[in-house]
C-alpha positions in Angstrom: -19.2 -56.1 -96.0 -19.1 -57.0 -91.9 -18.6 -54.7 -89.6 -14.9 -55.8 -88.9 -14.0 -55.6 -91.9 -15.4 -52.0 -92.5 -13.9 -50.9 -88.8 -10.4 -52.3 -90.4 -10.7 -50.3 -93.3 -11.5 -47.1 -91.6 -8.8 -47.8 -88.9 -6.3 -47.9 -92.0 -6.9 -45.2 -93.7 -7.2 -43.2 -90.1 -4.2 -44.0 -90.1 -2.7 -43.4 -93.6 -4.7 -39.8 -93.9 -3.9 -38.4 -90.2 0.0 -39.6 -90.3 1.4 -37.9 -92.8 0.6 -34.4 -90.9 3.3 -35.3 -87.9 6.7 -34.6 -89.3 9.8 -37.4 -89.9 12.0 -35.8 -88.4 10.5 -34.6 -85.4 10.9 -38.3 -84.2 7.0 -38.5 -83.6 6.1 -42.5 -83.4 4.2 -43.8 -86.3 1.0 -46.5 -85.1 -0.3 -48.7 -87.5 -2.4 -50.9 -85.8 -3.7 -53.9 -87.9 -6.8 -56.0 -87.2 -5.9 -58.0 -90.4 -3.2 -58.2 -92.6 -4.7 -60.2 -95.6 -6.4 -56.6 -97.4 -5.1 -54.1 -99.1 -4.7 -51.6 -97.2 -2.9 -53.7 -94.1 0.0 -54.1 -97.3 -0.4 -50.8 -98.3 -0.1 -49.8 -94.3 2.6 -51.6 -93.9 4.1 -50.2 -97.0 4.1 -46.5 -95.4 5.4 -48.0 -92.8 8.3 -48.3 -94.6 8.7 -45.4 -95.8 8.1 -43.3 -92.6 11.1 -45.7 -91.3 13.2 -45.0 -93.6 13.1 -41.0 -93.6 14.4 -42.2 -89.4 10.5 -42.2 -87.9 10.1 -44.3 -85.0 7.6 -46.8 -86.3 5.6 -49.1 -84.5 2.9 -51.9 -85.7 0.4 -53.6 -83.2 -1.0 -56.6 -84.5 -4.9 -57.6 -83.0 -7.4 -60.2 -83.7 -6.8 -62.0 -87.2 -3.7 -60.1 -88.0 -1.8 -61.7 -84.6 -1.5 -65.0 -87.1 0.8 -63.3 -89.2 3.5 -63.3 -85.9 3.6 -67.5 -85.1 6.0 -69.1 -86.6 3.6 -72.4 -86.7 1.9 -70.4 -89.5 5.4 -69.6 -92.0 4.4 -71.1 -95.3 0.4 -69.3 -94.6 1.7 -65.8 -94.7 5.6 -65.6 -95.8 5.8 -62.7 -97.3 3.7 -61.4 -94.2 6.5 -62.3 -92.2 9.0 -61.2 -94.0 7.9 -57.9 -94.1 7.8 -57.8 -90.1 11.5 -58.8 -90.1 12.7 -56.8 -91.6 11.3 -53.3 -90.1 12.1 -54.7 -86.4 15.6 -55.6 -88.0 15.2 -52.0 -88.9 13.9 -50.8 -85.7 10.6 -51.1 -85.6 9.0 -52.0 -83.2 6.0 -54.2 -83.1 3.7 -56.1 -80.9 0.4 -57.8 -80.3 -2.4 -57.9 -78.1 -1.8 -60.7 -75.6 -6.1 -61.4 -75.1 -5.9 -61.9 -79.2 -2.5 -64.6 -78.4 -5.1 -66.5 -76.7 -8.3 -66.3 -78.6 -6.4 -67.5 -81.6 -4.4 -70.0 -79.2 -0.8 -68.8 -80.5 1.7 -69.1 -77.1 4.3 -66.9 -77.0 6.5 -69.1 -77.3 5.5 -69.0 -81.2 6.1 -65.4 -81.9 8.8 -65.0 -84.9 11.6 -63.5 -82.6 11.5 -59.6 -81.4 8.1 -59.7 -81.7 7.3 -58.0 -77.9 3.5 -58.9 -76.0 2.1 -55.6 -74.9 1.8 -54.7 -72.1 -2.0 -53.6 -70.3 -0.7 -51.1 -67.6 -3.9 -50.5 -65.0 -4.5 -47.6 -63.4 
């Protein structure tokens, strides 16, 4: 298993195991950081986000590395189901943000992003 895939799996599992400790009623945000959007674990994370959003918990999904490919309208044929999931989540109040450096790396123009997807701003201190 390559390092990126291993890191992705660990990140998703950590989020899934740590997040249930926060009560959905206290409006603590659920942050899901996706590096890949093609693994079964990433699909589970999105299903978990849907469940928490339905309970009223605010959800933020951050796409970086290869997962930014899902955010591009030009990839609609390849990522039809994933784009439908993201669009549904955003319609229900989730925030979906993408890594600006990853957009450059994968040569995705901001005008090609699905509507309502935000480009994350990096704040220098």
